[in-house]
LUMTI-484649 format. One record per residue (C-alpha): residue number from 1; x, y, z. Coordinates in Angstrom, 3 decimals. Example, Ala and Ser with C-alpha at 12.3 -4.5 7.8 and 13.67 -1.06 7.14 Angstrom:
REM residues 2
1  12.300  -4.500  7.800;
2  13.670  -1.060  7.140;
***
This chain:
REM residues 428
1  18.694  -17.676  0.686;
2  14.590  -16.690  0.845;
3  12.646  -15.349  -2.130;
4  12.382  -12.328  -0.383;
5  16.311  -11.960  0.197;
6  17.304  -12.626  -3.241;
7  15.083  -9.944  -4.577;
8  16.464  -7.053  -2.382;
9  19.872  -7.951  -2.959;
10  19.337  -7.674  -6.736;
11  17.349  -4.366  -5.768;
12  21.059  -3.624  -4.353;
13  23.009  -4.987  -7.202;
14  21.278  -2.894  -9.736;
15  21.235  0.365  -7.900;
16  25.029  -0.109  -7.234;
17  25.157  -0.038  -11.078;
18  24.334  3.644  -10.878;
19  22.121  3.295  -13.372;
20  19.445  4.756  -11.765;
21  20.755  7.835  -10.886;
22  20.597  9.593  -14.410;
23  17.742  11.551  -14.717;
24  17.204  9.713  -18.421;
25  16.830  7.019  -16.356;
26  14.162  7.868  -13.883;
27  11.941  9.632  -16.447;
28  11.823  6.776  -18.618;
29  10.897  4.531  -15.807;
30  8.504  7.145  -14.708;
31  6.515  7.434  -18.628;
32  6.999  3.057  -18.450;
33  4.996  3.290  -14.958;
34  2.619  5.699  -16.436;
35  1.677  3.652  -20.012;
36  1.699  0.889  -17.215;
37  -1.080  2.569  -15.702;
38  -2.816  3.761  -19.007;
39  -2.594  0.529  -20.920;
40  -3.708  -1.933  -18.117;
41  -6.717  0.256  -16.671;
42  -8.660  -2.845  -17.255;
43  -6.403  -4.958  -15.549;
44  -6.709  -2.958  -12.508;
45  -9.957  -2.307  -12.415;
46  -10.972  -6.258  -12.538;
47  -8.611  -7.147  -9.875;
48  -10.334  -4.038  -7.732;
49  -13.349  -5.198  -8.289;
50  -12.921  -8.880  -7.213;
51  -10.640  -7.247  -4.485;
52  -12.982  -4.624  -2.650;
53  -15.607  -4.605  -5.293;
54  -14.783  -0.859  -6.575;
55  -17.350  -0.044  -9.508;
56  -15.106  0.416  -13.286;
57  -15.730  4.279  -12.420;
58  -14.805  3.966  -9.030;
59  -11.063  2.402  -10.206;
60  -9.749  5.915  -12.028;
61  -11.812  8.383  -9.865;
62  -10.333  6.887  -6.303;
63  -7.499  5.128  -7.165;
64  -5.218  5.543  -10.863;
65  -6.141  9.566  -12.115;
66  -4.423  10.709  -9.236;
67  -1.233  8.638  -9.833;
68  -0.975  9.768  -13.649;
69  -0.956  13.050  -12.510;
70  1.894  12.299  -9.984;
71  3.573  10.853  -12.590;
72  3.267  13.297  -14.652;
73  4.025  16.269  -12.292;
74  7.112  14.185  -11.525;
75  8.213  13.641  -14.733;
76  7.760  17.424  -16.229;
77  9.242  18.651  -12.479;
78  12.407  16.111  -12.120;
79  15.195  18.480  -13.451;
80  14.500  21.030  -10.971;
81  13.822  19.276  -7.855;
82  17.268  17.567  -8.140;
83  18.970  20.437  -9.675;
84  21.353  21.836  -6.452;
85  19.954  24.109  -4.506;
86  21.742  27.095  -3.672;
87  21.308  28.393  -0.324;
88  22.046  31.951  1.055;
89  26.329  32.454  1.713;
90  28.294  34.311  4.672;
91  31.463  36.256  4.920;
92  33.418  33.200  5.311;
93  31.964  31.603  2.030;
94  31.378  34.707  -0.544;
95  33.979  33.281  -3.017;
96  33.121  29.240  -2.460;
97  29.724  27.109  -3.878;
98  27.483  26.426  -1.066;
99  24.316  24.300  -2.191;
100  21.854  21.597  -1.601;
101  22.269  18.418  -3.595;
102  19.745  15.784  -3.609;
103  20.887  12.279  -4.121;
104  19.454  8.771  -3.766;
105  18.965  7.226  -0.986;
106  19.909  3.403  -2.155;
107  16.590  0.588  -1.754;
108  13.663  1.810  -0.132;
109  11.226  -0.971  1.189;
110  7.631  -0.091  0.666;
111  4.885  -1.514  1.881;
112  1.147  -0.657  0.716;
113  -2.274  -1.538  2.081;
114  -4.922  -2.564  1.041;
115  -8.012  -0.042  1.064;
116  -6.489  1.847  -2.137;
117  -3.927  -0.672  -3.014;
118  -2.627  0.985  -6.218;
119  -2.784  5.153  -4.625;
120  -1.112  4.249  -1.775;
121  1.819  1.547  -2.991;
122  2.325  3.443  -6.226;
123  2.534  7.112  -4.881;
124  5.233  5.892  -2.838;
125  7.125  4.013  -6.043;
126  6.768  7.538  -7.483;
127  8.685  9.217  -5.678;
128  11.470  6.810  -4.807;
129  12.159  6.800  -8.873;
130  11.955  9.990  -9.303;
131  14.920  10.269  -6.550;
132  16.445  7.790  -7.842;
133  16.454  4.724  -5.503;
134  15.983  1.040  -6.036;
135  12.267  -0.073  -4.415;
136  11.219  -3.458  -3.353;
137  7.322  -3.374  -3.759;
138  5.037  -5.266  -1.421;
139  1.049  -4.903  -1.708;
140  -0.972  -5.780  0.589;
141  -1.951  -9.541  0.572;
142  -5.406  -8.643  2.052;
143  -6.197  -6.942  -1.889;
144  -4.805  -10.580  -2.914;
145  -6.248  -9.760  -7.195;
146  -4.347  -6.616  -7.076;
147  -1.219  -7.956  -5.467;
148  -1.092  -11.108  -7.944;
149  -1.475  -8.161  -11.043;
150  1.732  -5.804  -9.444;
151  3.687  -9.231  -9.165;
152  2.986  -9.924  -12.788;
153  2.391  -6.866  -14.977;
154  4.873  -4.380  -13.237;
155  7.946  -6.232  -14.401;
156  7.204  -5.818  -17.921;
157  7.106  -2.214  -17.671;
158  9.624  -1.680  -14.746;
159  13.171  -2.449  -14.688;
160  12.296  -5.700  -13.176;
161  15.722  -5.503  -11.141;
162  15.770  -2.252  -9.875;
163  11.986  -2.670  -8.565;
164  11.182  -6.019  -7.591;
165  7.914  -6.582  -6.002;
166  7.735  -9.497  -3.284;
167  4.106  -11.147  -2.516;
168  3.142  -12.853  0.406;
169  1.445  -12.364  4.058;
170  2.780  -11.893  7.536;
171  5.488  -14.066  7.207;
172  7.058  -12.554  3.934;
173  6.751  -9.048  5.333;
174  8.697  -9.958  8.865;
175  11.294  -11.457  6.339;
176  11.769  -8.478  4.272;
177  12.027  -6.886  7.728;
178  14.770  -8.619  8.821;
179  17.042  -7.250  5.792;
180  19.042  -3.540  5.733;
181  17.355  -0.813  3.616;
182  18.237  2.481  3.388;
183  14.647  3.580  3.422;
184  11.250  1.960  4.607;
185  7.680  4.017  3.807;
186  5.046  2.073  5.487;
187  1.124  2.777  4.996;
188  -1.363  0.992  7.102;
189  -2.325  1.198  10.960;
190  -0.533  2.324  13.990;
191  0.096  -1.294  15.781;
192  2.077  -2.821  12.494;
193  3.598  0.867  12.268;
194  5.455  0.109  15.692;
195  6.489  -3.352  14.558;
196  7.630  -1.834  10.733;
197  9.840  0.918  13.029;
198  11.185  -1.442  15.205;
199  12.500  -3.590  12.807;
200  13.748  -0.554  11.145;
201  15.692  0.385  14.366;
202  17.637  -2.560  14.014;
203  19.472  -1.344  11.091;
204  19.187  2.228  12.280;
205  17.239  2.870  8.542;
206  14.798  6.346  8.753;
207  11.053  5.513  7.914;
208  8.287  7.061  6.449;
209  4.685  5.873  8.425;
210  1.160  7.061  6.797;
211  -1.067  5.806  9.637;
212  -4.222  6.457  10.589;
213  -6.060  7.297  13.852;
214  -9.556  9.051  14.619;
215  -9.731  12.000  12.096;
216  -12.051  14.592  14.041;
217  -15.005  16.339  12.460;
218  -16.111  19.774  14.089;
219  -19.250  21.238  12.802;
220  -19.887  24.858  14.327;
221  -23.115  26.298  14.835;
222  -23.023  29.021  12.132;
223  -22.042  26.554  9.164;
224  -24.360  25.754  6.179;
225  -25.532  22.364  7.750;
226  -26.623  21.134  4.726;
227  -23.578  21.525  2.428;
228  -21.378  20.449  5.368;
229  -23.670  17.109  6.556;
230  -23.440  16.526  2.630;
231  -19.892  16.554  2.114;
232  -18.877  14.928  5.544;
233  -21.327  12.034  4.382;
234  -19.574  11.748  1.108;
235  -16.201  11.647  3.130;
236  -16.935  9.083  5.496;
237  -18.888  7.033  3.265;
238  -16.587  6.736  0.336;
239  -14.598  3.300  -0.003;
240  -17.023  2.058  3.154;
241  -15.207  4.607  5.633;
242  -12.199  1.952  4.341;
243  -9.939  5.557  4.561;
244  -7.085  6.612  6.674;
245  -8.481  9.906  6.171;
246  -12.111  9.507  6.432;
247  -13.686  11.766  10.037;
248  -14.162  9.145  12.462;
249  -16.544  11.386  14.833;
250  -18.216  14.660  14.669;
251  -17.976  17.135  17.298;
252  -21.368  19.488  17.660;
253  -22.852  21.906  19.791;
254  -26.027  21.554  17.789;
255  -26.961  17.402  17.840;
256  -28.433  15.757  20.404;
257  -27.672  12.152  20.342;
258  -24.365  11.353  22.390;
259  -21.694  8.725  22.223;
260  -19.524  8.187  25.612;
261  -15.892  9.138  24.847;
262  -14.768  6.262  27.120;
263  -16.504  4.151  24.473;
264  -14.349  1.663  22.469;
265  -15.708  3.292  19.476;
266  -14.081  6.582  20.382;
267  -10.488  4.646  21.137;
268  -9.816  3.013  18.111;
269  -9.830  3.807  14.220;
270  -13.061  2.884  13.027;
271  -12.127  1.909  9.480;
272  -15.864  1.609  8.350;
273  -19.532  3.277  7.722;
274  -19.949  4.063  11.555;
275  -19.543  8.343  12.561;
276  -20.148  8.716  16.318;
277  -21.279  12.345  17.252;
278  -19.829  13.715  19.923;
279  -21.983  16.943  21.627;
280  -19.813  20.132  23.067;
281  -20.677  23.549  24.251;
282  -18.936  25.465  21.524;
283  -15.357  25.440  19.908;
284  -12.883  25.548  22.390;
285  -14.523  22.361  24.090;
286  -14.347  20.505  20.882;
287  -10.301  22.091  20.510;
288  -9.762  20.604  24.504;
289  -11.515  17.533  23.499;
290  -9.074  16.957  19.952;
291  -6.357  17.942  22.118;
292  -7.061  15.140  24.547;
293  -6.381  12.474  22.105;
294  -3.565  11.367  20.199;
295  -3.184  13.252  17.179;
296  -4.664  12.549  14.369;
297  -4.193  12.274  10.610;
298  -6.728  14.924  9.383;
299  -8.540  17.351  10.734;
300  -11.691  18.374  9.372;
301  -13.316  21.646  10.295;
302  -16.551  23.609  9.466;
303  -15.431  26.783  10.846;
304  -12.468  29.388  11.109;
305  -10.518  28.120  14.213;
306  -6.861  26.670  13.746;
307  -6.022  25.968  17.374;
308  -5.315  22.364  17.323;
309  -2.587  19.749  15.985;
310  -3.474  17.045  13.637;
311  -1.359  15.517  10.451;
312  -3.221  18.037  7.905;
313  -6.357  20.490  8.260;
314  -9.131  20.800  5.861;
315  -11.656  23.365  5.853;
316  -14.473  22.844  4.662;
317  -14.807  19.515  2.981;
318  -13.225  16.303  3.535;
319  -10.685  13.911  1.896;
320  -9.835  16.350  -1.054;
321  -6.968  17.848  0.585;
322  -5.014  14.300  -0.427;
323  -5.501  14.940  -4.031;
324  -3.477  18.485  -3.918;
325  0.337  17.907  -5.010;
326  1.401  20.585  -3.712;
327  0.748  20.458  -0.580;
328  2.677  17.352  2.028;
329  0.483  14.455  3.093;
330  1.752  12.805  6.170;
331  0.775  12.219  9.473;
332  2.227  13.624  13.999;
333  2.639  11.697  16.488;
334  0.142  8.543  16.425;
335  -1.007  9.109  13.041;
336  2.619  8.785  11.833;
337  5.369  10.665  10.404;
338  7.215  11.938  7.268;
339  5.339  12.807  4.440;
340  4.686  12.647  0.710;
341  2.998  13.408  -2.663;
342  4.569  15.667  -5.776;
343  7.867  17.062  -4.605;
344  7.855  16.261  -0.988;
345  7.674  12.309  -2.088;
346  10.924  13.226  -4.004;
347  12.490  14.761  -0.698;
348  11.389  12.145  1.673;
349  13.022  9.804  -0.331;
350  16.477  11.506  -1.295;
351  19.017  12.710  0.727;
352  19.521  16.442  0.696;
353  23.455  16.550  0.748;
354  24.722  19.969  1.975;
355  27.965  20.980  -0.090;
356  30.777  23.480  0.445;
357  32.886  23.701  -2.431;
358  35.807  25.913  -1.082;
359  38.937  27.330  -3.112;
360  42.779  26.700  -2.065;
361  43.486  30.777  -2.081;
362  42.212  33.256  0.403;
363  44.295  31.551  3.087;
364  44.322  34.568  4.824;
365  41.367  35.111  6.233;
366  41.657  31.172  7.745;
367  44.910  32.268  9.629;
368  41.866  33.026  12.650;
369  41.128  29.442  13.152;
370  44.920  28.186  13.597;
371  46.906  27.879  16.592;
372  47.895  29.833  18.172;
373  44.680  31.248  19.452;
374  44.546  35.364  20.577;
375  41.864  37.724  21.377;
376  42.461  39.419  18.322;
377  41.692  36.538  16.170;
378  38.210  35.857  18.348;
379  37.318  39.561  17.599;
380  38.002  38.460  13.643;
381  35.615  34.990  14.360;
382  32.925  37.663  15.797;
383  33.550  39.843  13.016;
384  32.693  36.806  10.612;
385  30.086  34.962  12.493;
386  28.055  37.683  14.319;
387  28.762  40.223  11.806;
388  30.164  42.431  15.130;
389  33.411  44.130  15.120;
390  35.525  45.923  17.841;
391  37.252  48.705  15.625;
392  39.337  49.356  18.105;
393  41.321  46.337  19.407;
394  40.632  45.191  15.450;
395  42.617  48.089  14.000;
396  40.775  50.654  11.640;
397  43.001  50.415  8.901;
398  43.107  46.189  8.707;
399  38.969  47.157  9.120;
400  39.428  48.648  5.991;
401  41.343  46.982  3.973;
402  39.057  44.197  4.759;
403  36.006  45.703  3.804;
404  37.893  46.315  0.619;
405  38.880  42.667  -0.275;
406  34.962  41.773  0.997;
407  33.631  44.472  -1.401;
408  35.809  43.138  -4.421;
409  34.490  39.768  -3.428;
410  31.161  40.397  -3.802;
411  31.478  42.813  -7.036;
412  33.614  39.592  -8.655;
413  30.688  37.656  -7.616;
414  27.739  39.404  -9.055;
415  30.263  40.164  -12.499;
416  30.418  36.075  -12.713;
417  26.515  36.214  -12.334;
418  25.609  38.505  -14.533;
419  27.903  37.168  -16.955;
420  26.352  33.714  -16.853;
421  23.061  35.191  -17.167;
422  24.417  36.597  -20.122;
423  25.377  33.502  -21.870;
424  22.113  31.869  -21.024;
425  20.070  34.875  -22.721;
426  22.103  34.708  -25.729;
427  21.703  30.587  -25.958;
428  18.165  30.976  -25.781;
***
């Protein structure tokens, strides 16, 4: 049996024990992950220096501070996220319990990327832990030193059976993708993303794909060009341009240099410190240019127009929407599918189970669905479902009696709700 299959089976076996479902366990694992990030900051920084030549200050700024914030948010909000979510009732469910219950999916495969190897690998893990899943973590082999730190040190802090780390290159990833998972979370380029999705389809496994694309940046002629250029330059050259949401080309009505739209640099994600400039006649021309191409992971607009489609949009700045946990981060079309960060990551890696808990009473209302079917039963069904009624056909007295019953049920539900609220206040 391959090492990869063994890791998956260990994670599956651990998940089936049920120990990841209690909130106390999840919070404990999240706090352990927080402790790992804080206590092993030097190991993390040293590995990033060797892999990407990131500075000592660049590590917390662009990798670990965001992780700490995500973990703290999950710890503080987990009880709220995991609680049953009441939904609106209809006439047929007034006396029933109707709610959405988030449930763990099972075993999640997380395949990270090399350019921000901690941020884009551990953030999905936070969501997986918070949602009560087991997770197999596959860091990128390109960031070899970071991968080694994850493999050696994460098991010292997390449940090593529930959250195994598998290292290696393409053969190891291919072997992992042969296994059955309940969700696959991949960060990387669209070429590999298609292979991941193809492999997942063999088991009907849902996927979250955080890909890239050519994120456009439109500069309107009326904006403050000095501030715009400063922010765009920062967004482009951060991490040497190796950022999936970095500006990938500029559309501006004010520059003179031009790049042909059919040039190779305009067809593929650059992922480097190059920034082509395209001249357009105005905002409408820019919108047309953007919409004629694959949907990007991000769109930067130094203007006020919102007529385009992209994974995310940021006005008058670059990159910083990634740090806002209250916003979903994800792509659309060729830039990916699904989203995460904060509660969105929890929901993405949860099964939102619809629950209807009925009583065995009030069987009279159910008579309309039992054979034989009649025109009068259809009228009653129309009343309950569409809230439409033909009084002449149903009968005035029957309708009044029904409305009285409904009023009594509503009153009873409100009394119970008020009693629960009063009890809660007394307990406090």
